[in-house]
C-alpha positions as CSV (number, residue, x, y, z in Angstrom):
1,M,0.0,0.0,0.0
2,A,2.8,2.4,0.9
3,T,4.6,1.9,-2.4
4,D,1.3,2.4,-4.4
5,S,0.9,5.7,-2.5
6,R,4.5,6.8,-3.1
7,V,5.2,6.8,0.7
8,D,8.5,5.4,2.1
9,V,8.3,3.4,5.3
10,L,11.3,4.4,7.4
11,A,10.7,2.2,10.5
12,S,8.1,-0.1,11.9
13,K,7.7,-2.0,15.2
14,P,4.9,-3.8,17.1
15,F,3.2,-2.1,20.0
16,S,4.6,-3.0,23.4
17,E,1.2,-2.4,25.0
18,K,-1.6,-5.0,24.8
19,T,-5.3,-4.6,24.3
20,L,-8.3,-6.8,24.0
21,F,-11.5,-6.5,22.0
22,N,-14.8,-6.4,23.8
23,A,-16.8,-9.6,24.2
24,P,-17.7,-11.7,22.2
25,Y,-15.0,-10.6,19.7
26,N,-12.2,-11.3,22.2
27,L,-12.8,-15.0,21.9
28,T,-12.1,-14.9,18.1
29,Y,-9.8,-12.0,17.5
30,Q,-6.5,-10.7,19.0
31,P,-5.5,-7.2,17.9
32,S,-1.9,-6.6,16.8
33,G,-0.8,-3.0,16.8
34,Y,2.1,-1.5,15.0
35,E,3.9,1.9,14.9
36,F,5.2,3.2,11.6
37,T,7.4,6.1,10.7
38,M,6.9,7.2,7.1
39,L,8.1,9.8,4.7
40,G,5.9,11.2,1.9
41,G,4.1,14.2,0.3
42,Y,1.0,15.4,2.2
43,H,-1.4,14.1,-0.5
44,D,0.5,10.9,-0.8
45,L,0.2,10.3,3.0
46,G,-3.6,11.1,2.7
47,D,-3.8,8.5,-0.1
48,L,-2.2,5.9,2.1
49,V,-4.5,6.7,5.0
50,S,-7.5,6.2,2.7
51,R,-6.1,2.9,1.4
52,I,-5.5,1.6,5.0
53,E,-9.0,2.6,6.3
54,S,-10.8,1.1,3.3
55,N,-8.8,-2.2,3.3
56,E,-10.9,-5.4,3.6
57,K,-8.7,-6.6,6.5
58,L,-10.3,-4.1,8.9
59,L,-7.1,-2.1,9.6
60,R,-7.8,1.0,11.7
61,I,-5.5,4.0,12.3
62,Q,-5.5,4.9,16.0
63,S,-3.3,8.0,15.7
64,L,-1.5,10.0,13.0
65,E,1.0,12.8,13.4
66,I,2.5,14.6,10.4
67,V,5.4,17.1,10.6
68,S,7.3,18.8,7.9
69,D,10.7,17.5,6.9
70,E,13.3,20.4,7.2
71,K,15.5,18.9,4.5
72,S,12.7,18.6,1.9
73,P,9.6,21.0,2.4
74,D,7.5,19.0,0.0
75,R,7.9,15.8,2.0
76,H,6.6,15.1,5.5
77,V,7.4,12.7,8.3
78,A,4.4,10.8,9.6
79,E,4.1,8.7,12.8
80,L,1.2,6.3,12.4
81,K,-0.3,3.9,15.0
82,L,-2.3,1.1,13.5
83,W,-4.5,-1.7,15.0
C-alpha cells in the first residue's frame, strides 16, 4: 500500500502495549498494533490513510502525526499507530 501511495516506510515496530477486543470478539480476534514512521508528500500520505482505512482486513488507524521535513519541504514525516 505504501509503495502504491508513493510513501517510504522508514521504520516499523509492534506495540509494546496489549489490548483486548470487547466480548464476544475477544474469543475470536486478537489485535496486533504497529507503529510506523513514514516519509511522503502530504497528499500521498492522505492516499495511504485512505487505502488503509478502506482495506478489507479491517485495519484501523489509532493516531497519526504529520510534521514537515526540514530537508525537503514537499515531504513530511508521519508517525502512524495502526491496529
